[in-house]
C-alpha atoms as one frame of an Amber mdcrd trajectory, in Angstrom:
protein
 183.061 -81.883  29.748 182.988 -78.071  29.661 186.022 -77.314  31.810 183.915
 -75.769  34.543 184.233 -75.710  38.323 181.325 -77.763  39.687 180.131 -78.604
  43.184 178.429 -81.996  43.275 176.163 -82.598  46.267 175.511 -86.332  46.644
 172.770 -86.927  49.219 172.236 -90.505  50.231 170.531 -92.194  53.130 172.926
 -91.285  55.904 175.351 -88.731  54.561 175.866 -85.987  52.048 179.119 -86.040
  50.104 180.453 -82.827  48.613 182.858 -83.049  45.690 184.398 -79.988  44.111
 185.551 -80.670  40.563 187.633 -78.217  38.560 187.965 -78.922  34.838 187.017
 -82.551  35.423 189.432 -83.134  38.302 188.186 -83.593  41.886 190.034 -80.990
  43.953 188.226 -81.270  47.312 185.739 -83.541  49.066 183.863 -83.554  52.342
 181.111 -85.550  54.053 178.392 -84.303  56.362 175.853 -86.231  58.421 172.694
 -85.164  56.595 170.728 -87.804  54.695 167.337 -89.067  53.709 167.104 -92.161
  55.919 168.183 -90.827  59.294 164.524 -90.902  60.371 161.994 -93.411  59.031
 158.315 -93.771  59.917 155.810 -96.517  59.179 152.408 -95.991  57.542 150.900
 -95.090  60.926 153.470 -92.345  61.605 155.513 -94.261  64.189 159.279 -93.866
  64.092 160.806 -97.216  63.145 164.339 -95.950  62.564 166.069 -93.036  64.225
 169.822 -92.695  63.791 171.698 -90.490  66.267 172.143 -87.826  63.584 168.413
 -88.015  62.853 167.694 -87.508  66.528 170.076 -84.527  66.513 168.317 -82.925
  63.527 164.932 -83.450  65.188 166.215 -81.844  68.396 167.562 -78.859  66.449
 164.081 -78.476  64.935 162.525 -78.554  68.409 161.554 -82.221  68.856 162.658
 -84.883  71.345 162.023 -88.014  69.317 162.671 -91.626  70.239 162.160 -94.789
  68.248 158.493 -95.818  68.499 157.173 -92.265  68.928 154.228 -91.154  66.831
 155.035 -88.066  64.747 152.962 -85.705  62.655 153.599 -85.061  58.974 154.030
 -81.350  59.679 156.731 -82.173  62.242 158.604 -84.343  59.726 158.397 -81.452
  57.281 159.826 -79.093  59.908 162.804 -81.411  60.487 163.388 -81.663  56.728
 163.321 -77.863  56.492 165.923 -77.675  59.262 168.108 -80.270  57.504 167.900
 -78.342  54.213 168.851 -75.102  55.965 171.701 -76.859  57.792 173.092 -78.283
  54.548 172.972 -74.927  52.769 174.625 -73.233  55.751 177.266 -75.979  56.048
 178.246 -75.386  52.422 178.215 -71.579  52.514 179.150 -70.435  56.027 182.759
 -69.893  57.035 183.685 -70.062  59.810 181.230 -72.797  60.719 179.266 -72.455
  63.949 179.937 -75.432  66.290 176.577 -77.211  65.704 177.250 -77.309  61.936
 180.925 -78.166  62.298 179.914 -81.150  64.466 177.890 -82.597  61.575 180.949
 -82.985  59.357 182.437 -86.486  59.197 185.516 -85.092  57.459 187.127 -81.703
  57.354 184.821 -79.270  55.533 185.897 -77.772  52.232 187.665 -74.650  53.482
 186.769 -72.436  50.531 184.853 -73.587  47.475 186.008 -70.517  45.537 184.212
 -69.509  42.359 181.654 -72.066  41.212 180.185 -72.315  37.710 177.379 -74.620
  38.782 176.054 -77.105  41.285 174.494 -80.494  40.677 172.864 -83.062  42.903
 173.139 -86.838  42.915 172.049 -89.645  45.206 168.553 -90.761  46.078 167.566
 -87.341  47.430 168.839 -85.792  44.187 165.957 -87.537  42.417 163.569 -85.366
  44.462 165.604 -82.186  43.974 165.199 -82.612  40.212 161.562 -83.758  40.445
 162.302 -87.183  38.945 160.735 -89.018  41.864 157.646 -88.245  43.928 157.015
 -91.433  45.898 157.352 -91.302  49.682 159.284 -94.206  51.192 158.564 -93.262
  54.806 161.918 -91.570  55.211 163.031 -87.955  54.909 164.225 -88.250  51.290
 161.217 -86.703  49.553 160.781 -84.013  52.171 164.479 -83.107  52.195 164.712
 -83.025  48.397 161.656 -80.806  48.089 162.880 -78.494  50.866 166.236 -78.156
  49.120 164.607 -77.449  45.763 162.479 -74.729  47.325 165.642 -73.111  48.683
 167.487 -73.454  45.386 164.598 -71.826  43.546 164.742 -68.963  46.095 168.479
 -68.464  45.465 169.903 -70.023  48.652 172.933 -71.154  46.654 174.332 -68.464
  44.368 175.286 -70.938  41.644 173.474 -72.242  38.597 171.658 -75.552  39.171
 173.002 -77.858  36.484 171.142 -80.891  35.155 172.460 -84.209  36.405 172.778
 -87.046  33.935 172.306 -89.551  36.739 171.193 -89.121  40.332 170.762 -92.362
  42.199 173.206 -94.257  39.990 175.915 -91.634  40.510 176.697 -92.608  44.085
 179.522 -95.103  43.556 182.111 -92.657  44.888 179.892 -91.836  47.848 179.212
 -95.496  48.589 182.878 -96.400  48.545 183.756 -93.354  50.660 181.078 -94.257
  53.218 182.332 -97.858  53.330 185.765 -96.572  54.232 184.238 -94.364  56.914
 182.334 -97.341  58.346 185.418 -99.528  58.455 187.197 -96.704  60.246 184.471
 -96.630  62.876
């Protein structure tokens, strides 16, 4: 509505979609394998879901997890911290180091150029903005809080804009992911 250049970061369960909008027109998109439900634990701390990307993130944080393993809260936090750092680096670093480039499901946005602001959407966006505080046994709350901590410390050089909707704003991401799944 203001004719600005905005980066929307839509973090869902399995992927993060990046959409660069300039004066209301989407000019670039990308998808990266970072999401809130790549690792899920039950109430006793046993892993009940571990996607390959979730296993990769855990390994990058120093853990060799398998489904059924018992994990500590501090270890889940460490993986979320790694995922937050990886997402920030994947957005900002060019050229991308191979481990980050491998996380992209599409070509990365080559150069975001000048940005007036950034906003978050998706289920994890609810945690970034502090609209949700419940823990659903996945990485969503941890990832959102880790990202917010980094945003508050200036990890992204752009103004954090308020999002009108977070979890309801994922229609583009959902349809894009459906296309990716059918392609697999």
